[in-house]
N, CA and C atoms as a LAMMPS dump frame, in Angstrom:
ITEM: TIMESTEP
0
ITEM: NUMBER OF ATOMS
549
ITEM: BOX BOUNDS ff ff ff
-5.0000000000000000e+02 5.0000000000000000e+02
-5.0000000000000000e+02 5.0000000000000000e+02
-5.0000000000000000e+02 5.0000000000000000e+02
ITEM: ATOMS id mol type element x y z
1 1 1 N -7.523 0.421 4.321
2 1 2 C -7.94 -0.003 3.003
3 1 3 C -9.453 -0.084 2.888
4 2 1 N -10.142 0.605 3.766
5 2 2 C -11.596 0.562 3.764
6 2 3 C -12.218 1.866 3.298
7 3 1 N -11.44 2.718 2.65
8 3 2 C -11.96 3.987 2.176
9 3 3 C -11.567 5.145 3.073
10 4 1 N -11.003 4.837 4.232
11 4 2 C -10.479 5.879 5.098
12 4 3 C -9.049 5.519 5.44
13 5 1 N -8.292 6.508 5.86
14 5 2 C -6.907 6.213 6.188
15 5 3 C -6.836 5.529 7.55
16 6 1 N -5.771 4.771 7.738
17 6 2 C -5.58 4.053 8.982
18 6 3 C -4.137 3.604 9.065
19 7 1 N -3.697 3.139 10.224
20 7 2 C -2.362 2.575 10.334
21 7 3 C -1.541 3.207 11.43
22 8 1 N -0.225 2.965 11.362
23 8 2 C 0.709 3.499 12.332
24 8 3 C 1.862 4.132 11.598
25 9 1 N 2.676 4.89 12.296
26 9 2 C 3.835 5.486 11.655
27 9 3 C 5.11 4.719 11.981
28 10 1 N 5.054 3.633 12.726
29 10 2 C 6.222 2.844 13.051
30 10 3 C 6.534 1.92 11.888
31 11 1 N 7.675 2.118 11.232
32 11 2 C 8.034 1.345 10.048
33 11 3 C 7.995 -0.15 10.265
34 12 1 N 8.384 -0.619 11.454
35 12 2 C 8.389 -2.055 11.716
36 12 3 C 6.986 -2.629 11.821
37 13 1 N 6.016 -1.794 12.166
38 13 2 C 4.645 -2.263 12.34
39 13 3 C 3.712 -1.754 11.254
40 14 1 N 4.247 -1.34 10.12
41 14 2 C 3.455 -0.628 9.128
42 14 3 C 2.255 -1.395 8.617
43 15 1 N 2.346 -2.683 8.559
44 15 2 C 1.209 -3.461 8.077
45 15 3 C 0.97 -4.67 8.98
46 16 1 N 1.102 -4.478 10.275
47 16 2 C 1.023 -5.594 11.219
48 16 3 C -0.258 -6.403 11.076
49 17 1 N -1.395 -5.748 10.967
50 17 2 C -2.649 -6.487 10.83
51 17 3 C -2.723 -7.218 9.511
52 18 1 N -2.212 -6.634 8.457
53 18 2 C -2.261 -7.254 7.143
54 18 3 C -1.327 -8.449 7.032
55 19 1 N -0.229 -8.431 7.778
56 19 2 C 0.729 -9.536 7.711
57 19 3 C 0.056 -10.836 8.125
58 20 1 N -0.649 -10.798 9.234
59 20 2 C -1.308 -12.004 9.726
60 20 3 C -2.282 -12.537 8.677
61 21 1 N -3.041 -11.641 8.058
62 21 2 C -3.971 -12.054 7.017
63 21 3 C -3.244 -12.617 5.803
64 22 1 N -2.137 -11.981 5.417
65 22 2 C -1.394 -12.44 4.247
66 22 3 C -0.763 -13.8 4.505
67 23 1 N -0.208 -14.011 5.69
68 23 2 C 0.373 -15.312 6.021
69 23 3 C -0.711 -16.376 6.034
70 24 1 N -1.892 -16.055 6.552
71 24 2 C -3.014 -16.984 6.518
72 24 3 C -3.365 -17.329 5.07
73 25 1 N -3.37 -16.33 4.195
74 25 2 C -3.639 -16.554 2.778
75 25 3 C -2.617 -17.51 2.182
76 26 1 N -1.359 -17.311 2.531
77 26 2 C -0.292 -18.152 1.998
78 26 3 C -0.461 -19.592 2.466
79 27 1 N -0.933 -19.783 3.678
80 27 2 C -0.974 -21.114 4.265
81 27 3 C -2.229 -21.907 3.941
82 28 1 N -3.196 -21.308 3.275
83 28 2 C -4.393 -22.07 2.928
84 28 3 C -4.582 -22.046 1.408
85 29 1 N -5.064 -23.147 0.858
86 29 2 C -5.268 -23.176 -0.585
87 29 3 C -6.437 -22.283 -0.993
88 30 1 N -6.298 -21.648 -2.144
89 30 2 C -7.386 -20.835 -2.68
90 30 3 C -8.416 -21.749 -3.331
91 31 1 N -9.667 -21.459 -3.145
92 31 2 C -10.743 -22.22 -3.773
93 31 3 C -11.133 -21.497 -5.063
94 32 1 N -10.623 -21.989 -6.189
95 32 2 C -10.913 -21.36 -7.47
96 32 3 C -11.308 -22.424 -8.477
97 33 1 N -12.065 -21.996 -9.482
98 33 2 C -12.498 -22.94 -10.502
99 33 3 C -11.388 -23.265 -11.49
100 34 1 N -10.54 -22.278 -11.798
101 34 2 C -9.438 -22.486 -12.724
102 34 3 C -8.13 -22.439 -11.948
103 35 1 N -7.121 -23.173 -12.397
104 35 2 C -5.824 -23.073 -11.73
105 35 3 C -5.282 -21.64 -11.874
106 36 1 N -4.614 -21.179 -10.851
107 36 2 C -4 -19.86 -10.907
108 36 3 C -2.492 -20.013 -10.831
109 37 1 N -1.798 -19.032 -11.393
110 37 2 C -0.353 -19.045 -11.295
111 37 3 C 0.024 -18.888 -9.832
112 38 1 N 0.91 -19.745 -9.359
113 38 2 C 1.322 -19.598 -7.968
114 38 3 C 2.28 -18.424 -7.861
115 39 1 N 2.173 -17.729 -6.767
116 39 2 C 2.997 -16.554 -6.538
117 39 3 C 4.114 -16.905 -5.569
118 40 1 N 5.312 -16.563 -5.928
119 40 2 C 6.462 -16.799 -5.05
120 40 3 C 6.49 -15.785 -3.917
121 41 1 N 6.064 -14.546 -4.225
122 41 2 C 6.108 -13.485 -3.219
123 41 3 C 4.8 -12.71 -3.176
124 42 1 N 4.402 -12.325 -1.962
125 42 2 C 3.284 -11.413 -1.758
126 42 3 C 3.858 -10.122 -1.191
127 43 1 N 3.536 -9.015 -1.83
128 43 2 C 4.006 -7.702 -1.387
129 43 3 C 2.833 -6.992 -0.73
130 44 1 N 2.812 -7.007 0.593
131 44 2 C 1.707 -6.435 1.345
132 44 3 C 1.838 -4.909 1.307
133 45 1 N 0.786 -4.264 0.837
134 45 2 C 0.767 -2.812 0.652
135 45 3 C -0.43 -2.24 1.393
136 46 1 N -0.207 -1.176 2.148
137 46 2 C -1.288 -0.562 2.926
138 46 3 C -1.113 0.955 2.912
139 47 1 N -1.601 1.591 1.861
140 47 2 C -1.465 3.038 1.722
141 47 3 C -2.268 3.777 2.784
142 48 1 N -1.761 4.917 3.182
143 48 2 C -2.495 5.827 4.051
144 48 3 C -2.767 7.103 3.271
145 49 1 N -3.909 7.708 3.533
146 49 2 C -4.298 8.907 2.794
147 49 3 C -4.789 9.999 3.735
148 50 1 N -4.831 11.214 3.195
149 50 2 C -5.446 12.301 3.941
150 50 3 C -6.903 11.945 4.171
151 51 1 N -7.463 12.403 5.301
152 51 2 C -8.846 12.043 5.606
153 51 3 C -9.437 12.998 6.633
154 52 1 N -10.74 12.915 6.741
155 52 2 C -11.504 13.723 7.687
156 52 3 C -12.547 12.815 8.329
157 53 1 N -12.936 13.113 9.55
158 53 2 C -13.96 12.344 10.252
159 53 3 C -15.336 12.806 9.774
160 54 1 N -15.932 12.039 8.883
161 54 2 C -17.221 12.404 8.298
162 54 3 C -18.306 12.526 9.37
163 55 1 N -18.266 11.664 10.375
164 55 2 C -19.313 11.69 11.406
165 55 3 C -19.307 12.995 12.199
166 56 1 N -18.167 13.648 12.275
167 56 2 C -18.083 14.925 12.997
168 56 3 C -18.207 16.126 12.067
169 57 1 N -17.558 16.041 10.913
170 57 2 C -17.504 17.215 10.028
171 57 3 C -18.655 17.255 9.034
172 58 1 N -19.25 16.094 8.734
173 58 2 C -20.307 16.035 7.731
174 58 3 C -19.787 16.155 6.312
175 59 1 N -18.47 16.044 6.146
176 59 2 C -17.897 16.125 4.799
177 59 3 C -16.778 15.104 4.646
178 60 1 N -16.588 14.677 3.422
179 60 2 C -15.466 13.812 3.08
180 60 3 C -14.366 14.688 2.511
181 61 1 N -13.145 14.371 2.834
182 61 2 C -12.011 15.074 2.258
183 61 3 C -11.807 14.527 0.852
184 62 1 N -11.915 15.382 -0.131
185 62 2 C -11.836 14.909 -1.508
186 62 3 C -11.017 15.886 -2.342
187 63 1 N -10.117 15.362 -3.132
188 63 2 C -9.7 13.958 -3.191
189 63 3 C -8.77 13.627 -2.027
190 64 1 N -8.755 12.351 -1.677
191 64 2 C -7.802 11.904 -0.675
192 64 3 C -6.444 11.767 -1.357
193 65 1 N -5.398 12.126 -0.631
194 65 2 C -4.045 12.055 -1.174
195 65 3 C -3.211 11.084 -0.345
196 66 1 N -2.365 10.337 -1.016
197 66 2 C -1.493 9.381 -0.338
198 66 3 C -0.52 10.153 0.547
199 67 1 N -0.366 9.677 1.796
200 67 2 C 0.595 10.282 2.711
201 67 3 C 1.611 9.259 3.238
202 68 1 N 1.378 7.985 2.958
203 68 2 C 2.317 6.954 3.396
204 68 3 C 2.241 5.764 2.459
205 69 1 N 3.419 5.239 2.089
206 69 2 C 3.499 4.077 1.208
207 69 3 C 4.404 3.037 1.881
208 70 1 N 3.814 2.093 2.618
209 70 2 C 4.585 1.006 3.224
210 70 3 C 4.372 -0.301 2.461
211 71 1 N 5.408 -1.102 2.383
212 71 2 C 5.319 -2.401 1.712
213 71 3 C 6.246 -3.386 2.412
214 72 1 N 5.805 -4.613 2.536
215 72 2 C 6.713 -5.669 2.957
216 72 3 C 6.473 -6.881 2.076
217 73 1 N 7.482 -7.733 1.996
218 73 2 C 7.417 -8.883 1.091
219 73 3 C 7.467 -10.17 1.894
220 74 1 N 6.514 -11.058 1.594
221 74 2 C 6.431 -12.362 2.242
222 74 3 C 6.733 -13.436 1.202
223 75 1 N 7.624 -14.353 1.553
224 75 2 C 7.928 -15.52 0.724
225 75 3 C 6.794 -16.515 0.943
226 76 1 N 6.09 -16.889 -0.117
227 76 2 C 4.917 -17.757 0.038
228 76 3 C 5.284 -19.19 0.4
229 77 1 N 6.531 -19.585 0.167
230 77 2 C 6.906 -20.956 0.519
231 77 3 C 7.26 -21.097 1.983
232 78 1 N 7.729 -20.009 2.606
233 78 2 C 8.139 -20.085 4.004
234 78 3 C 7.246 -19.262 4.934
235 79 1 N 6.511 -18.3 4.38
236 79 2 C 5.712 -17.393 5.193
237 79 3 C 6.543 -16.328 5.882
238 80 1 N 7.821 -16.256 5.552
239 80 2 C 8.739 -15.304 6.188
240 80 3 C 8.797 -13.989 5.422
241 81 1 N 8.998 -12.914 6.172
242 81 2 C 9.266 -11.61 5.569
243 81 3 C 10.703 -11.648 5.085
244 82 1 N 10.943 -11.316 3.814
245 82 2 C 12.27 -11.54 3.229
246 82 3 C 13.229 -10.364 3.33
247 83 1 N 12.754 -9.205 3.704
248 83 2 C 13.645 -8.037 3.768
249 83 3 C 13.046 -7.01 4.717
250 84 1 N 13.837 -6.007 5.024
251 84 2 C 13.302 -4.889 5.796
252 84 3 C 12.157 -4.274 5.002
253 85 1 N 11.059 -3.93 5.652
254 85 2 C 9.938 -3.316 4.925
255 85 3 C 10.341 -1.983 4.29
256 86 1 N 9.681 -1.668 3.19
257 86 2 C 9.825 -0.356 2.555
258 86 3 C 8.843 0.577 3.254
259 87 1 N 9.28 1.788 3.509
260 87 2 C 8.397 2.745 4.156
261 87 3 C 8.781 4.15 3.733
262 88 1 N 7.813 4.905 3.242
263 88 2 C 8.081 6.278 2.835
264 88 3 C 6.83 7.116 3.048
265 89 1 N 7.018 8.28 3.656
266 89 2 C 5.927 9.238 3.772
267 89 3 C 5.851 10.06 2.496
268 90 1 N 4.689 10.662 2.264
269 90 2 C 4.436 11.446 1.052
270 90 3 C 3.83 12.783 1.461
271 91 1 N 4.273 13.833 0.794
272 91 2 C 3.754 15.173 1.08
273 91 3 C 2.536 15.447 0.199
274 92 1 N 1.357 15.632 0.811
275 92 2 C 0.162 15.952 0.011
276 92 3 C 0.239 17.4 -0.476
277 93 1 N -0.417 17.678 -1.599
278 93 2 C -0.348 19.038 -2.169
279 93 3 C -1.67 19.795 -2.07
280 94 1 N -2.79 19.124 -2.286
281 94 2 C -4.081 19.813 -2.232
282 94 3 C -4.566 20.036 -0.804
283 95 1 N -4.238 19.093 0.061
284 95 2 C -4.593 19.179 1.486
285 95 3 C -3.3 19.009 2.282
286 96 1 N -2.407 19.994 2.217
287 96 2 C -1.085 19.821 2.828
288 96 3 C -1.096 19.771 4.354
289 97 1 N -2.152 20.284 4.984
290 97 2 C -2.242 20.255 6.441
291 97 3 C -3.138 19.082 6.843
292 98 1 N -2.552 18.113 7.561
293 98 2 C -3.322 16.946 7.999
294 98 3 C -4.354 17.354 9.035
295 99 1 N -5.523 16.753 8.958
296 99 2 C -6.55 17.002 9.977
297 99 3 C -6.13 16.317 11.272
298 100 1 N -6.65 16.806 12.379
299 100 2 C -6.371 16.163 13.668
300 100 3 C -6.842 14.711 13.636
301 101 1 N -7.989 14.472 13.002
302 101 2 C -8.519 13.117 12.867
303 101 3 C -7.509 12.213 12.152
304 102 1 N -6.957 12.686 11.071
305 102 2 C -5.996 11.903 10.287
306 102 3 C -4.74 11.617 11.105
307 103 1 N -4.225 12.616 11.785
308 103 2 C -3.025 12.425 12.605
309 103 3 C -3.293 11.425 13.729
310 104 1 N -4.451 11.536 14.372
311 104 2 C -4.8 10.607 15.452
312 104 3 C -4.995 9.188 14.925
313 105 1 N -5.665 9.067 13.796
314 105 2 C -5.983 7.752 13.234
315 105 3 C -4.747 7.018 12.731
316 106 1 N -3.862 7.724 12.043
317 106 2 C -2.704 7.087 11.416
318 106 3 C -1.444 7.121 12.259
319 107 1 N -1.366 8.06 13.176
320 107 2 C -0.123 8.234 13.919
321 107 3 C 0.933 8.969 13.119
322 108 1 N 0.548 9.492 11.968
323 108 2 C 1.481 10.223 11.109
324 108 3 C 1.446 11.696 11.513
325 109 1 N 2.602 12.283 11.664
326 109 2 C 2.661 13.681 12.091
327 109 3 C 2.757 14.628 10.901
328 110 1 N 2.408 15.859 11.156
329 110 2 C 2.538 16.894 10.132
330 110 3 C 3.999 17.044 9.706
331 111 1 N 4.909 16.952 10.662
332 111 2 C 6.334 17.091 10.361
333 111 3 C 6.818 15.975 9.431
334 112 1 N 6.292 14.765 9.613
335 112 2 C 6.712 13.649 8.755
336 112 3 C 6.311 13.882 7.306
337 113 1 N 5.092 14.351 7.063
338 113 2 C 4.695 14.584 5.672
339 113 3 C 5.346 15.848 5.113
340 114 1 N 5.529 16.871 5.951
341 114 2 C 6.181 18.105 5.478
342 114 3 C 7.6 17.847 4.995
343 115 1 N 8.284 16.898 5.621
344 115 2 C 9.672 16.593 5.269
345 115 3 C 9.786 15.569 4.144
346 116 1 N 8.675 15.205 3.532
347 116 2 C 8.652 14.124 2.54
348 116 3 C 8.61 14.641 1.117
349 117 1 N 8.819 13.712 0.193
350 117 2 C 8.764 14.026 -1.233
351 117 3 C 7.385 13.755 -1.795
352 118 1 N 7.322 13.73 -3.102
353 118 2 C 6.055 13.563 -3.817
354 118 3 C 5.612 12.101 -3.856
355 119 1 N 4.368 11.906 -4.229
356 119 2 C 3.84 10.553 -4.405
357 119 3 C 4.627 9.802 -5.478
358 120 1 N 4.941 10.476 -6.558
359 120 2 C 5.686 9.812 -7.633
360 120 3 C 7.103 9.451 -7.186
361 121 1 N 7.719 10.281 -6.335
362 121 2 C 9.021 9.927 -5.763
363 121 3 C 8.9 8.653 -4.932
364 122 1 N 7.834 8.555 -4.158
365 122 2 C 7.628 7.379 -3.314
366 122 3 C 7.401 6.123 -4.159
367 123 1 N 6.597 6.227 -5.215
368 123 2 C 6.371 5.056 -6.076
369 123 3 C 7.652 4.663 -6.809
370 124 1 N 8.447 5.642 -7.245
371 124 2 C 9.717 5.335 -7.91
372 124 3 C 10.666 4.63 -6.935
373 125 1 N 10.727 5.107 -5.697
374 125 2 C 11.58 4.477 -4.688
375 125 3 C 11.083 3.074 -4.36
376 126 1 N 9.762 2.893 -4.301
377 126 2 C 9.187 1.581 -4.037
378 126 3 C 9.526 0.611 -5.165
379 127 1 N 9.398 1.059 -6.402
380 127 2 C 9.737 0.204 -7.553
381 127 3 C 11.222 -0.158 -7.535
382 128 1 N 12.072 0.785 -7.177
383 128 2 C 13.514 0.506 -7.097
384 128 3 C 13.794 -0.493 -5.969
385 129 1 N 13.096 -0.37 -4.852
386 129 2 C 13.238 -1.315 -3.756
387 129 3 C 12.843 -2.73 -4.216
388 130 1 N 11.732 -2.834 -4.947
389 130 2 C 11.324 -4.14 -5.486
390 130 3 C 12.421 -4.712 -6.38
391 131 1 N 12.972 -3.88 -7.272
392 131 2 C 14.049 -4.331 -8.165
393 131 3 C 15.259 -4.818 -7.358
394 132 1 N 15.587 -4.095 -6.286
395 132 2 C 16.754 -4.469 -5.474
396 132 3 C 16.581 -5.848 -4.831
397 133 1 N 15.339 -6.3 -4.726
398 133 2 C 15.049 -7.611 -4.152
399 133 3 C 14.764 -8.664 -5.228
400 134 1 N 15.029 -8.306 -6.482
401 134 2 C 14.872 -9.255 -7.581
402 134 3 C 13.469 -9.357 -8.148
403 135 1 N 12.59 -8.412 -7.801
404 135 2 C 11.224 -8.425 -8.321
405 135 3 C 11.081 -7.341 -9.378
406 136 1 N 10.461 -7.696 -10.491
407 136 2 C 10.291 -6.762 -11.598
408 136 3 C 8.961 -6.019 -11.462
409 137 1 N 8.997 -4.713 -11.201
410 137 2 C 7.747 -3.953 -11.09
411 137 3 C 6.902 -3.973 -12.363
412 138 1 N 7.531 -4.244 -13.502
413 138 2 C 6.797 -4.322 -14.774
414 138 3 C 6.219 -5.712 -15.02
415 139 1 N 6.572 -6.683 -14.176
416 139 2 C 6.063 -8.061 -14.26
417 139 3 C 6.476 -8.777 -15.549
418 140 1 N 7.624 -8.435 -16.118
419 140 2 C 8.087 -9.059 -17.364
420 140 3 C 9.03 -10.22 -17.136
421 141 1 N 9.682 -10.239 -15.97
422 141 2 C 10.674 -11.284 -15.715
423 141 3 C 10.786 -11.535 -14.213
424 142 1 N 11.551 -12.544 -13.869
425 142 2 C 11.78 -12.838 -12.465
426 142 3 C 10.669 -13.663 -11.856
427 143 1 N 10.751 -13.874 -10.548
428 143 2 C 9.749 -14.714 -9.88
429 143 3 C 8.375 -14.046 -9.879
430 144 1 N 7.303 -14.855 -9.927
431 144 2 C 5.951 -14.287 -9.9
432 144 3 C 5.624 -13.7 -8.521
433 145 1 N 5.039 -12.533 -8.536
434 145 2 C 4.677 -11.838 -7.306
435 145 3 C 3.451 -10.983 -7.569
436 146 1 N 2.823 -10.518 -6.493
437 146 2 C 1.7 -9.585 -6.614
438 146 3 C 1.589 -8.795 -5.317
439 147 1 N 1.044 -7.591 -5.445
440 147 2 C 0.696 -6.835 -4.248
441 147 3 C -0.506 -7.494 -3.596
442 148 1 N -0.577 -7.405 -2.286
443 148 2 C -1.722 -7.858 -1.511
444 148 3 C -2.238 -6.646 -0.754
445 149 1 N -3.536 -6.41 -0.85
446 149 2 C -4.157 -5.303 -0.127
447 149 3 C -5.366 -5.824 0.644
448 150 1 N -5.75 -5.082 1.66
449 150 2 C -6.951 -5.418 2.416
450 150 3 C -8.071 -4.583 1.808
451 151 1 N -8.738 -5.151 0.821
452 151 2 C -9.752 -4.42 0.064
453 151 3 C -9.147 -3.83 -1.201
454 152 1 N -9.977 -3.146 -1.951
455 152 2 C -9.531 -2.562 -3.214
456 152 3 C -9.208 -1.076 -3.127
457 153 1 N -9.365 -0.487 -1.949
458 153 2 C -9.157 0.952 -1.819
459 153 3 C -7.758 1.37 -2.266
460 154 1 N -6.737 0.663 -1.807
461 154 2 C -5.363 1.093 -2.041
462 154 3 C -5.021 1.231 -3.519
463 155 1 N -5.156 0.155 -4.271
464 155 2 C -4.7 0.194 -5.666
465 155 3 C -5.804 0.421 -6.687
466 156 1 N -7.044 0.222 -6.332
467 156 2 C -8.114 0.495 -7.283
468 156 3 C -8.543 1.961 -7.196
469 157 1 N -8.776 2.458 -5.995
470 157 2 C -9.28 3.828 -5.853
471 157 3 C -8.188 4.836 -5.538
472 158 1 N -7.458 4.588 -4.474
473 158 2 C -6.538 5.593 -3.949
474 158 3 C -5.511 6.043 -4.98
475 159 1 N -4.832 5.108 -5.594
476 159 2 C -3.792 5.453 -6.568
477 159 3 C -4.376 6.209 -7.752
478 160 1 N -5.518 5.764 -8.239
479 160 2 C -6.073 6.367 -9.45
480 160 3 C -6.853 7.647 -9.184
481 161 1 N -7.253 7.891 -7.946
482 161 2 C -7.968 9.12 -7.627
483 161 3 C -7.059 10.201 -7.052
484 162 1 N -5.861 9.843 -6.654
485 162 2 C -4.924 10.833 -6.109
486 162 3 C -4.386 11.67 -7.278
487 163 1 N -4.64 12.989 -7.266
488 163 2 C -4.188 13.832 -8.38
489 163 3 C -2.673 13.96 -8.468
490 164 1 N -1.959 13.508 -7.44
491 164 2 C -0.5 13.592 -7.431
492 164 3 C 0.168 12.369 -8.042
493 165 1 N -0.629 11.378 -8.423
494 165 2 C -0.081 10.149 -8.995
495 165 3 C -0.34 10.143 -10.497
496 166 1 N 0.73 10.059 -11.25
497 166 2 C 0.633 9.948 -12.708
498 166 3 C 0.546 8.456 -13.038
499 167 1 N -0.685 7.95 -13.036
500 167 2 C -0.89 6.499 -13.127
501 167 3 C -0.308 5.891 -14.397
502 168 1 N -0.293 6.646 -15.479
503 168 2 C 0.257 6.108 -16.731
504 168 3 C 1.755 5.854 -16.631
505 169 1 N 2.417 6.437 -15.638
506 169 2 C 3.857 6.24 -15.454
507 169 3 C 4.182 5.127 -14.463
508 170 1 N 3.169 4.578 -13.802
509 170 2 C 3.416 3.51 -12.837
510 170 3 C 3.661 2.187 -13.548
511 171 1 N 4.592 1.375 -13.038
512 171 2 C 4.814 0.047 -13.61
513 171 3 C 3.566 -0.827 -13.493
514 172 1 N 3.504 -1.845 -14.327
515 172 2 C 2.342 -2.741 -14.409
516 172 3 C 2.002 -3.395 -13.073
517 173 1 N 2.983 -3.646 -12.232
518 173 2 C 2.734 -4.301 -10.948
519 173 3 C 1.766 -3.552 -10.048
520 174 1 N 1.636 -2.248 -10.262
521 174 2 C 0.718 -1.452 -9.448
522 174 3 C -0.714 -1.487 -9.977
523 175 1 N -0.931 -2.226 -11.054
524 175 2 C -2.268 -2.313 -11.629
525 175 3 C -2.905 -3.685 -11.448
526 176 1 N -2.259 -4.558 -10.699
527 176 2 C -2.886 -5.836 -10.364
528 176 3 C -2.51 -6.199 -8.931
529 177 1 N -3.435 -6.812 -8.243
530 177 2 C -3.223 -7.117 -6.844
531 177 3 C -4.169 -8.215 -6.41
532 178 1 N -3.893 -8.762 -5.239
533 178 2 C -4.75 -9.737 -4.592
534 178 3 C -5.48 -8.992 -3.473
535 179 1 N -6.795 -8.993 -3.533
536 179 2 C -7.611 -8.404 -2.471
537 179 3 C -7.836 -9.494 -1.438
538 180 1 N -7.187 -9.374 -0.302
539 180 2 C -7.225 -10.437 0.708
540 180 3 C -8.635 -10.649 1.259
541 181 1 N -9.498 -9.644 1.139
542 181 2 C -10.888 -9.797 1.59
543 181 3 C -11.671 -10.747 0.691
544 182 1 N -11.197 -10.958 -0.531
545 182 2 C -11.926 -11.813 -1.472
546 182 3 C -11.279 -13.168 -1.674
547 183 1 N -10.341 -13.532 -0.815
548 183 2 C -9.693 -14.834 -0.972
549 183 3 C -10.186 -15.801 0.067
């Protein structure tokens, strides 16, 4: 979530570093001037994208495309993960061949993305997974929840800069999040 792709391809460990930060967030009060709506659930999201090693190549891969969409849900009252994490690989279209740097950094293989569907398929499946757990991706009903990201890269830049994502078709929940770096 720092502007370059990162992570692992093991579904159980998809957001291991972010979980610890999110649980810490849940367990400490936020210092804010105005009261905020308390969130029943935090949906930890850590997108992975196509990337290149700028220090070696002297170029940035642009645009970066989403290649992995993992999410897990933490109950803010217990700090427990409430369900099996959601995990889906995505097939990039403009840069369909992953760089060696990207494969090494993320642990994602070329075969995993080649066998995957589109970014919009992944977001639709993610929204359906949220619904199956009683969370409304449109944020109109049900318990209050929000995505949690480490920085703004995932939902501020990555989603809106990926040419494979039709942002106007995404539910409202993908347009607001808690940046754990700013809490």
